N, C-alpha and C positions, 0 to 999 in steps of 0.2 A: 588607764588600761589595766585589765585584769591579768594577773600573772599567777598561775597555779603554783603552789608551794608543796614541795615534797618533804614532809616533816618526818621526824624519827617515829612518831606514833603511827603515821600512815605506813611507813616501811615495815614496822613491827606487825601491823594488822595484815598487810599483804603477805608477809613471810609466814604468819600463822595460818592464813588460808592455804598457802602453797603446801605447807607441811601437813595440814589436815587432809588435803587431797591425796598426797602420797601415802599417808597413813591409812586412808580409806581403801586404797588399792591393795595394800598389803593385808589389811584386815579382811577385805572382801575375798581375796584369794585364799586366805587362811580359813575362812568359813566354808570353803568348798569340801573340806574333809581332811584326809590324812596327809596332805601335802606338807613336806618339810619346809619350814620357813625360818630363817635366822635373821636376827637384828643385832645391831650394836648394843651393848658391848659383849655379846656372847663370844666364847672362845672360838667356835666354828666360824663366825662372821669375821673375826680378826684374822684367823688363819687364812681364810679365803682371800682376804684383802692383801695379805702378804705374798700370795701365790701368783704373782704377775712377773713377767719378764721385764716389763717397764715399770720403774718405780713411780712414774707419773700417773700411770693407770691405777696403780695401787693406792695412790693418794686420793683418788675420787671415792667418795663414800656413798654407796647406794642406800636408799631408805630401808630396804630389806633384800634378802637373797632367797630366791626360790630354788629348791632342789627337786625337780620333777623326776619320777622314776619310770615314766611311760609316755608314749606319744599322746595318750588321752589326757594326761595331766598337763602336758605342754599346751595342748589345744584349749583346755579349760583356762589356763593362765592367760593365753593370748586373747581369748574371748573377753575376759574381764578388762585386760589392758585396752583392747579395742573399744569397748563400751565406755571406758573412762578417758579415751583419747590420751593415754599415758605414754610418755617417752620412756623407753626401757633399753637395756642392753642384754646381749647373750654372751656368756663366757664359756669358751670351750678350750681349755688349756692355758689361756692367759698369755699367749705369745704374740699378741698384736701390739705394736708400739704406739699406735694411734689412740689418744685419749678419746673416750666416747664410743669406740667401736666394740670393745669387749669390757668396757667399764662405764660407769655412769655416776654423776653427782646428783644425789637426792631423788633418784628414781629407782624403780625396782630392777634388780639384776637376776637373770635366769642363768643358773649354773647347770651345765650339762654333765657335771661330775658323776651323778647317779645313773645316767643313761649308759647302757652297755652295748648297744648295737645301732647301726645305721642301715636303713633300707631305702 
């Protein structure tokens, strides 16, 4: 009887594909223009990750953090995420204790820090 084996090399190959997909989303959004994007280990990235009410949420590490400054930039980000079928999170203040709601592991995070009004 055939029994598929999940080897370390298979795991590394799958992890590499997963990381490339996330990197492509960050890169694709970055290619849109002047949108601010931070990645680890930049100081801004590290500070954003420490700015959570819940330390569990801060422990999750996004692939990159987007800082849109307008509704148009948010729409552009969401369009790319939708096209890539990417799982993402939106952070607005960081006071949600539930991991994965305003934090994400290995996917893009949209920070509303640079937005200054709601309509």
